KETILUM-810735 format. One record per residue (C-alpha): residue number from 1; z, x, y. Coordinates in Angstrom, 3 decimals. Example, Ala and Ser with C-alpha at 12.3 -4.5 7.8 and 13.67 -1.06 7.14 Angstrom:
+-----+----------+----------+----------+
: num :        w :        u :        v :
+-----+----------+----------+----------+
:   1 :    7.800 :   12.300 :   -4.500 :
:   2 :    7.140 :   13.670 :   -1.060 :
+-----+----------+----------+----------+
//
This chain:
+-----+----------+----------+----------+
: num :        w :        u :        v :
+-----+----------+----------+----------+
:   1 :  -69.915 :  -42.233 :  110.896 :
:   2 :  -68.134 :  -43.274 :  114.080 :
:   3 :  -69.864 :  -42.608 :  117.384 :
:   4 :  -68.988 :  -43.372 :  120.985 :
:   5 :  -71.940 :  -45.121 :  122.561 :
:   6 :  -72.970 :  -45.900 :  126.075 :
:   7 :  -75.998 :  -47.586 :  127.617 :
:   8 :  -78.479 :  -45.342 :  129.394 :
:   9 :  -80.120 :  -46.396 :  132.635 :
:  10 :  -83.242 :  -47.338 :  130.711 :
:  11 :  -85.265 :  -46.741 :  127.556 :
:  12 :  -82.655 :  -47.672 :  124.979 :
:  13 :  -79.281 :  -46.374 :  123.884 :
:  14 :  -77.997 :  -42.874 :  123.397 :
:  15 :  -75.158 :  -41.924 :  121.097 :
:  16 :  -72.433 :  -39.856 :  122.716 :
:  17 :  -70.951 :  -37.655 :  120.011 :
:  18 :  -67.681 :  -35.817 :  120.496 :
:  19 :  -69.454 :  -32.451 :  120.868 :
:  20 :  -73.163 :  -33.128 :  121.354 :
:  21 :  -75.271 :  -35.846 :  122.900 :
:  22 :  -77.513 :  -37.150 :  120.192 :
:  23 :  -80.068 :  -39.981 :  120.395 :
:  24 :  -79.397 :  -43.033 :  118.242 :
:  25 :  -81.783 :  -43.306 :  115.323 :
:  26 :  -80.429 :  -46.190 :  113.253 :
:  27 :  -80.234 :  -44.596 :  109.798 :
:  28 :  -79.870 :  -46.819 :  106.742 :
:  29 :  -77.708 :  -44.866 :  104.294 :
:  30 :  -78.687 :  -47.179 :  101.411 :
:  31 :  -82.160 :  -45.718 :  101.677 :
:  32 :  -81.096 :  -42.090 :  101.788 :
:  33 :  -84.072 :  -39.868 :  102.450 :
:  34 :  -86.015 :  -42.579 :  104.270 :
:  35 :  -85.721 :  -42.844 :  108.032 :
:  36 :  -85.711 :  -45.940 :  110.188 :
:  37 :  -85.487 :  -45.605 :  113.951 :
:  38 :  -84.636 :  -48.043 :  116.701 :
:  39 :  -86.925 :  -46.135 :  119.027 :
:  40 :  -89.885 :  -43.965 :  118.111 :
:  41 :  -89.587 :  -40.227 :  118.816 :
:  42 :  -93.248 :  -40.485 :  119.859 :
:  43 :  -92.092 :  -42.377 :  122.989 :
:  44 :  -90.165 :  -41.130 :  126.024 :
:  45 :  -86.483 :  -40.300 :  125.472 :
:  46 :  -84.368 :  -39.886 :  128.576 :
:  47 :  -82.945 :  -36.377 :  128.886 :
:  48 :  -79.221 :  -35.795 :  128.684 :
:  49 :  -77.581 :  -33.073 :  130.786 :
:  50 :  -78.621 :  -30.149 :  128.580 :
:  51 :  -80.741 :  -27.866 :  130.811 :
:  52 :  -83.240 :  -27.241 :  128.011 :
:  53 :  -83.659 :  -30.839 :  126.859 :
:  54 :  -86.946 :  -30.985 :  124.937 :
:  55 :  -89.430 :  -33.404 :  123.484 :
:  56 :  -92.130 :  -31.730 :  121.429 :
:  57 :  -94.918 :  -32.409 :  118.977 :
:  58 :  -96.457 :  -29.921 :  116.570 :
:  59 :  -99.532 :  -30.034 :  114.328 :
:  60 : -101.124 :  -27.538 :  111.963 :
:  61 : -103.680 :  -27.522 :  109.173 :
:  62 : -105.588 :  -25.243 :  106.872 :
:  63 : -108.900 :  -26.009 :  105.172 :
:  64 : -109.371 :  -23.448 :  102.374 :
:  65 : -113.024 :  -24.406 :  101.852 :
:  66 : -113.867 :  -23.574 :  105.483 :
:  67 : -111.118 :  -20.924 :  105.782 :
:  68 : -110.201 :  -22.508 :  109.126 :
:  69 : -106.800 :  -23.538 :  110.438 :
:  70 : -104.850 :  -24.204 :  113.602 :
:  71 : -101.473 :  -24.279 :  115.349 :
:  72 : -101.016 :  -26.932 :  118.056 :
:  73 :  -97.821 :  -27.659 :  119.954 :
:  74 :  -96.729 :  -29.343 :  123.183 :
:  75 :  -93.156 :  -28.895 :  124.405 :
:  76 :  -91.851 :  -30.924 :  127.349 :
:  77 :  -88.700 :  -29.656 :  129.098 :
:  78 :  -87.780 :  -32.483 :  131.456 :
:  79 :  -84.733 :  -30.936 :  133.125 :
:  80 :  -86.636 :  -27.709 :  133.827 :
:  81 :  -89.702 :  -29.611 :  135.063 :
:  82 :  -91.911 :  -27.676 :  132.632 :
:  83 :  -94.410 :  -28.156 :  129.822 :
:  84 :  -95.732 :  -25.552 :  127.384 :
:  85 :  -98.635 :  -25.782 :  124.957 :
:  86 : -100.316 :  -23.965 :  122.082 :
:  87 : -103.879 :  -24.573 :  120.979 :
:  88 : -104.839 :  -21.828 :  118.513 :
:  89 : -107.641 :  -21.976 :  115.931 :
:  90 : -108.707 :  -19.274 :  113.490 :
:  91 : -111.328 :  -18.631 :  110.807 :
:  92 : -111.452 :  -15.950 :  108.118 :
:  93 : -108.241 :  -14.403 :  109.434 :
:  94 : -109.635 :  -13.904 :  112.966 :
:  95 : -109.193 :  -15.898 :  116.196 :
:  96 : -111.683 :  -18.710 :  116.776 :
:  97 : -110.275 :  -20.206 :  119.986 :
:  98 : -106.982 :  -19.747 :  121.825 :
:  99 : -105.470 :  -21.547 :  124.794 :
: 100 : -101.775 :  -20.850 :  125.250 :
: 101 :  -99.869 :  -22.025 :  128.346 :
: 102 :  -96.164 :  -21.339 :  128.314 :
: 103 :  -95.170 :  -22.550 :  131.786 :
: 104 :  -97.114 :  -25.605 :  132.933 :
: 105 :  -95.828 :  -28.366 :  135.255 :
: 106 :  -93.871 :  -31.228 :  133.693 :
: 107 :  -95.863 :  -34.111 :  132.217 :
: 108 :  -94.558 :  -37.664 :  131.928 :
: 109 :  -97.132 :  -38.501 :  129.227 :
: 110 :  -96.033 :  -38.893 :  125.606 :
: 111 :  -97.802 :  -39.072 :  122.247 :
: 112 :  -96.954 :  -42.737 :  121.675 :
: 113 :  -97.407 :  -44.083 :  125.209 :
: 114 : -100.644 :  -45.509 :  126.634 :
: 115 : -103.537 :  -43.077 :  126.326 :
: 116 : -101.297 :  -40.465 :  124.784 :
: 117 : -100.279 :  -36.957 :  125.728 :
: 118 : -102.727 :  -34.988 :  127.884 :
: 119 : -102.039 :  -31.284 :  128.428 :
: 120 : -104.312 :  -28.276 :  129.121 :
: 121 : -107.496 :  -30.040 :  128.010 :
: 122 : -105.947 :  -31.560 :  124.879 :
: 123 : -105.467 :  -35.261 :  124.335 :
: 124 : -103.026 :  -36.179 :  121.580 :
: 125 : -102.592 :  -39.855 :  120.670 :
: 126 : -100.576 :  -41.799 :  118.134 :
: 127 : -102.955 :  -44.127 :  116.285 :
: 128 : -100.380 :  -45.524 :  113.860 :
: 129 :  -96.735 :  -44.789 :  114.796 :
: 130 :  -95.334 :  -41.827 :  112.846 :
: 131 :  -98.295 :  -42.049 :  110.463 :
: 132 : -101.628 :  -41.199 :  112.086 :
: 133 : -102.427 :  -39.081 :  115.135 :
: 134 : -105.695 :  -38.085 :  116.801 :
: 135 : -106.316 :  -34.882 :  118.770 :
: 136 : -109.391 :  -34.180 :  120.886 :
: 137 : -110.514 :  -31.262 :  123.037 :
: 138 : -113.917 :  -31.191 :  124.710 :
: 139 : -114.908 :  -28.184 :  126.792 :
: 140 : -117.947 :  -25.941 :  127.036 :
: 141 : -116.859 :  -23.289 :  124.526 :
: 142 : -114.970 :  -25.390 :  121.993 :
: 143 : -114.689 :  -29.012 :  120.898 :
: 144 : -112.247 :  -30.654 :  118.491 :
: 145 : -112.036 :  -34.161 :  117.064 :
: 146 : -109.353 :  -34.216 :  114.366 :
: 147 : -107.074 :  -36.807 :  112.757 :
: 148 : -103.746 :  -36.179 :  111.011 :
: 149 : -103.128 :  -38.985 :  108.465 :
: 150 :  -99.804 :  -39.114 :  106.595 :
: 151 :  -99.519 :  -38.049 :  102.955 :
: 152 :  -95.711 :  -38.077 :  102.889 :
: 153 :  -93.870 :  -40.140 :  105.533 :
: 154 :  -92.229 :  -38.396 :  108.444 :
: 155 :  -88.549 :  -37.744 :  107.798 :
: 156 :  -85.803 :  -36.410 :  110.048 :
: 157 :  -84.973 :  -33.150 :  108.295 :
: 158 :  -81.911 :  -32.604 :  110.513 :
: 159 :  -80.455 :  -35.836 :  109.128 :
: 160 :  -81.413 :  -35.110 :  105.533 :
: 161 :  -79.990 :  -31.571 :  105.784 :
: 162 :  -76.644 :  -33.219 :  106.692 :
: 163 :  -75.046 :  -30.064 :  108.103 :
: 164 :  -72.916 :  -31.808 :  110.768 :
: 165 :  -72.804 :  -31.874 :  114.537 :
: 166 :  -71.725 :  -28.228 :  114.880 :
: 167 :  -74.717 :  -26.925 :  112.918 :
: 168 :  -76.695 :  -24.514 :  115.125 :
: 169 :  -79.972 :  -26.377 :  114.657 :
: 170 :  -78.499 :  -29.839 :  115.278 :
: 171 :  -76.505 :  -28.636 :  118.284 :
: 172 :  -78.965 :  -26.464 :  120.185 :
: 173 :  -82.469 :  -26.721 :  118.657 :
: 174 :  -83.060 :  -30.455 :  117.999 :
: 175 :  -81.040 :  -33.622 :  117.492 :
: 176 :  -84.025 :  -35.194 :  115.728 :
: 177 :  -86.620 :  -33.060 :  113.913 :
: 178 :  -89.088 :  -35.141 :  111.923 :
: 179 :  -91.614 :  -33.560 :  109.587 :
: 180 :  -94.385 :  -34.993 :  107.462 :
: 181 :  -97.418 :  -33.826 :  105.518 :
: 182 : -100.913 :  -35.007 :  106.375 :
: 183 : -104.524 :  -34.950 :  105.363 :
: 184 : -106.525 :  -33.562 :  108.280 :
: 185 : -110.170 :  -34.535 :  108.813 :
: 186 : -112.743 :  -34.381 :  111.576 :
: 187 : -114.959 :  -31.795 :  113.229 :
: 188 : -114.834 :  -28.594 :  115.233 :
: 189 : -117.813 :  -27.586 :  117.375 :
: 190 : -118.324 :  -23.995 :  118.538 :
: 191 : -120.013 :  -22.727 :  121.686 :
: 192 : -123.257 :  -21.972 :  119.806 :
: 193 : -123.494 :  -25.610 :  118.668 :
: 194 : -122.253 :  -25.094 :  115.127 :
: 195 : -120.330 :  -28.165 :  113.969 :
: 196 : -117.844 :  -27.655 :  111.156 :
: 197 : -116.543 :  -30.541 :  109.060 :
: 198 : -112.805 :  -30.228 :  108.368 :
: 199 : -111.048 :  -31.631 :  105.304 :
: 200 : -107.691 :  -29.913 :  104.950 :
: 201 : -103.950 :  -30.497 :  104.851 :
: 202 : -101.169 :  -29.746 :  107.260 :
: 203 :  -97.767 :  -30.536 :  108.637 :
: 204 :  -96.817 :  -32.303 :  111.823 :
: 205 :  -93.415 :  -32.529 :  113.462 :
: 206 :  -91.730 :  -34.366 :  116.314 :
: 207 :  -88.517 :  -33.130 :  117.942 :
: 208 :  -86.073 :  -34.666 :  120.405 :
: 209 :  -83.056 :  -32.833 :  121.825 :
: 210 :  -82.269 :  -29.366 :  123.191 :
: 211 :  -84.538 :  -26.418 :  122.511 :
: 212 :  -82.317 :  -23.469 :  123.317 :
: 213 :  -83.886 :  -20.432 :  121.673 :
: 214 :  -81.120 :  -18.216 :  123.079 :
: 215 :  -78.718 :  -19.830 :  120.594 :
: 216 :  -80.568 :  -18.167 :  117.699 :
: 217 :  -80.563 :  -14.524 :  116.693 :
: 218 :  -83.323 :  -15.046 :  114.115 :
: 219 :  -84.884 :  -17.684 :  111.924 :
: 220 :  -87.536 :  -17.905 :  109.212 :
: 221 :  -89.422 :  -20.907 :  107.910 :
: 222 :  -91.603 :  -21.847 :  104.930 :
: 223 :  -93.625 :  -25.087 :  104.936 :
: 224 :  -95.958 :  -24.978 :  101.912 :
: 225 :  -98.101 :  -27.885 :  100.712 :
: 226 :  -99.013 :  -27.198 :   97.082 :
: 227 : -102.017 :  -28.490 :   95.174 :
: 228 :  -99.726 :  -30.294 :   92.690 :
: 229 :  -98.310 :  -32.544 :   95.450 :
: 230 :  -95.085 :  -30.595 :   96.033 :
: 231 :  -94.188 :  -29.944 :   99.686 :
: 232 :  -91.245 :  -27.951 :  101.028 :
: 233 :  -89.483 :  -27.801 :  104.387 :
: 234 :  -87.254 :  -24.738 :  104.320 :
: 235 :  -85.849 :  -23.165 :  107.496 :
: 236 :  -83.021 :  -20.631 :  107.663 :
: 237 :  -81.562 :  -19.758 :  111.035 :
: 238 :  -78.889 :  -17.276 :  112.100 :
: 239 :  -77.090 :  -18.172 :  115.317 :
: 240 :  -76.021 :  -15.641 :  117.939 :
: 241 :  -72.465 :  -15.850 :  116.593 :
: 242 :  -73.705 :  -15.008 :  113.086 :
: 243 :  -73.520 :  -18.457 :  111.476 :
: 244 :  -76.196 :  -19.595 :  109.032 :
: 245 :  -77.981 :  -22.897 :  109.626 :
: 246 :  -80.642 :  -24.719 :  107.616 :
: 247 :  -83.260 :  -27.435 :  107.938 :
: 248 :  -84.279 :  -28.264 :  104.376 :
: 249 :  -85.936 :  -30.912 :  102.226 :
: 250 :  -88.433 :  -31.183 :   99.402 :
: 251 :  -91.257 :  -33.695 :   99.147 :
: 252 :  -92.164 :  -34.883 :   95.664 :
: 253 :  -92.860 :  -38.191 :   93.960 :
: 254 :  -93.916 :  -39.744 :   97.257 :
: 255 :  -90.617 :  -39.157 :   99.079 :
: 256 :  -88.396 :  -36.509 :  100.633 :
: 257 :  -85.137 :  -35.427 :   98.960 :
: 258 :  -82.415 :  -32.967 :   99.896 :
: 259 :  -82.081 :  -29.263 :   99.098 :
: 260 :  -78.956 :  -27.620 :   97.682 :
: 261 :  -79.871 :  -23.927 :   97.912 :
: 262 :  -82.341 :  -21.561 :   99.570 :
: 263 :  -82.881 :  -17.902 :   98.683 :
: 264 :  -85.261 :  -16.356 :  101.175 :
: 265 :  -86.738 :  -12.883 :  101.376 :
: 266 :  -89.436 :  -11.913 :  103.850 :
: 267 :  -91.588 :   -8.796 :  103.597 :
: 268 :  -92.682 :   -7.541 :  107.025 :
: 269 :  -95.359 :   -5.216 :  108.264 :
: 270 :  -94.281 :   -2.008 :  110.009 :
: 271 :  -93.742 :   -3.857 :  113.298 :
: 272 :  -90.888 :   -5.830 :  111.722 :
: 273 :  -92.219 :   -9.135 :  113.083 :
: 274 :  -95.454 :   -9.858 :  111.232 :
: 275 :  -95.117 :  -11.314 :  107.751 :
: 276 :  -96.824 :   -9.435 :  104.958 :
: 277 :  -95.391 :  -11.618 :  102.215 :
: 278 :  -92.573 :  -13.952 :  101.179 :
: 279 :  -90.428 :  -14.341 :   98.050 :
: 280 :  -88.341 :  -17.536 :   98.147 :
: 281 :  -86.478 :  -19.899 :   95.823 :
: 282 :  -85.606 :  -23.449 :   96.869 :
: 283 :  -83.403 :  -25.696 :   94.707 :
: 284 :  -83.753 :  -29.415 :   95.365 :
: 285 :  -81.210 :  -32.225 :   94.944 :
: 286 :  -82.602 :  -33.016 :   91.472 :
: 287 :  -81.744 :  -29.495 :   90.333 :
: 288 :  -85.378 :  -28.346 :   90.188 :
: 289 :  -85.913 :  -24.741 :   91.296 :
: 290 :  -89.122 :  -24.022 :   93.193 :
: 291 :  -89.808 :  -20.277 :   93.234 :
: 292 :  -92.785 :  -19.137 :   95.276 :
: 293 :  -94.389 :  -16.129 :   96.889 :
: 294 :  -96.789 :  -16.004 :   99.818 :
: 295 :  -99.343 :  -13.780 :  101.479 :
: 296 : -100.501 :  -13.872 :  105.101 :
: 297 : -103.856 :  -15.364 :  106.080 :
: 298 : -103.396 :  -15.289 :  109.861 :
: 299 : -100.772 :  -14.514 :  112.517 :
: 300 : -100.354 :  -15.284 :  116.215 :
: 301 :  -97.368 :  -14.551 :  118.489 :
: 302 :  -95.958 :  -16.967 :  121.067 :
: 303 :  -93.688 :  -15.491 :  123.804 :
: 304 :  -90.594 :  -17.363 :  125.000 :
: 305 :  -89.021 :  -14.897 :  127.456 :
: 306 :  -86.003 :  -13.619 :  125.479 :
: 307 :  -87.383 :  -14.972 :  122.190 :
: 308 :  -90.703 :  -14.842 :  120.364 :
: 309 :  -92.258 :  -16.736 :  117.470 :
: 310 :  -94.705 :  -15.246 :  115.015 :
: 311 :  -96.750 :  -18.107 :  113.591 :
: 312 :  -98.422 :  -17.416 :  110.245 :
: 313 : -100.714 :  -19.373 :  108.014 :
: 314 :  -99.812 :  -18.386 :  104.471 :
: 315 : -101.296 :  -18.796 :  101.012 :
: 316 :  -98.379 :  -19.809 :   98.748 :
: 317 :  -98.134 :  -19.441 :   94.971 :
: 318 :  -95.593 :  -21.152 :   92.717 :
: 319 :  -94.195 :  -19.370 :   89.655 :
: 320 :  -96.646 :  -21.271 :   87.428 :
: 321 :  -99.622 :  -20.108 :   89.527 :
: 322 : -100.147 :  -23.334 :   91.514 :
: 323 : -101.602 :  -22.548 :   94.936 :
: 324 : -100.760 :  -24.050 :   98.272 :
: 325 : -101.141 :  -23.395 :  101.980 :
: 326 :  -98.954 :  -23.829 :  105.010 :
: 327 :  -96.878 :  -22.412 :  107.791 :
: 328 :  -94.715 :  -19.322 :  107.614 :
: 329 :  -92.846 :  -18.857 :  110.888 :
: 330 :  -90.339 :  -16.341 :  112.202 :
: 331 :  -88.309 :  -16.180 :  115.402 :
: 332 :  -86.833 :  -13.072 :  117.005 :
: 333 :  -84.353 :  -12.577 :  119.830 :
: 334 :  -84.681 :   -9.876 :  122.535 :
: 335 :  -83.322 :   -7.315 :  123.105 :
: 336 :  -84.099 :   -6.828 :  119.432 :
: 337 :  -81.476 :   -8.572 :  117.299 :
: 338 :  -83.069 :   -8.081 :  113.880 :
: 339 :  -85.432 :   -9.854 :  111.505 :
: 340 :  -82.978 :  -10.870 :  108.803 :
: 341 :  -84.051 :   -8.022 :  106.548 :
: 342 :  -83.259 :   -4.952 :  108.665 :
+-----+----------+----------+----------+
//
């Protein structure tokens, strides 16, 4: 693929595509499905001229034995001079602790630099690049000491989805969007002194590029991690001009492979935004069809001005009865532009 390149003022090179500005990531096509990068997305990437240039990190987990899970995210919007963060924990389908800050001052800290990323009482650090990360929080009412350790390697799903530069996700949501599955261990301590040992599984992601929610009318996402080792990244977006866009890959046999088809049906509660269930079919590049349903364990809503995300932890079930857990996410544009089913 031919690219026009120029040298940035510092911090490495940036590819200048004909239509979008996309960071160089040094893919090796002979190892399709495996990602090598010249520069880690955990480090600082200089913003281009997109007003909503973003670097973000995301972590979740669910421990079915403790019935506890979380959603953690930090988004850094350099050109807007802003940072936003989520720090949401739940148990037995009810909130356990919530600190959500959607308009904080800009931070120059990053996950992979120095002492890590420090935002709103959280400290997030890369222990092993793109493989192991540590998150701590230590305040009077709630304490966390958790480690995300890779099960499947992080892979740029935008690259593996191979939809082209004009794809809505690649153009306006992220130039790089890396996902990986992890074992999550550590402790949570509550205000009454109860300490809870965590041994669960979850996803993490790292994104570099624009994060322009106003480019999407709606999207829905399924990220299950099944007990048989199968993991799925399946995201279907509808742009404001009505085009479909996908981020998609399947993890099996210790690696990520592509996806050829997604059939997605969400079942909503009466509010039209909260998931009640899911009924999806994902066909991978090997021709295997993964049909699954899901039911909601927990939901929390994150406001983004003219857009909102409903973040769900779901219990997933494959057609053969195999269970799994993971994220089910939906995004909605305001004024109301639909949920993909209405």
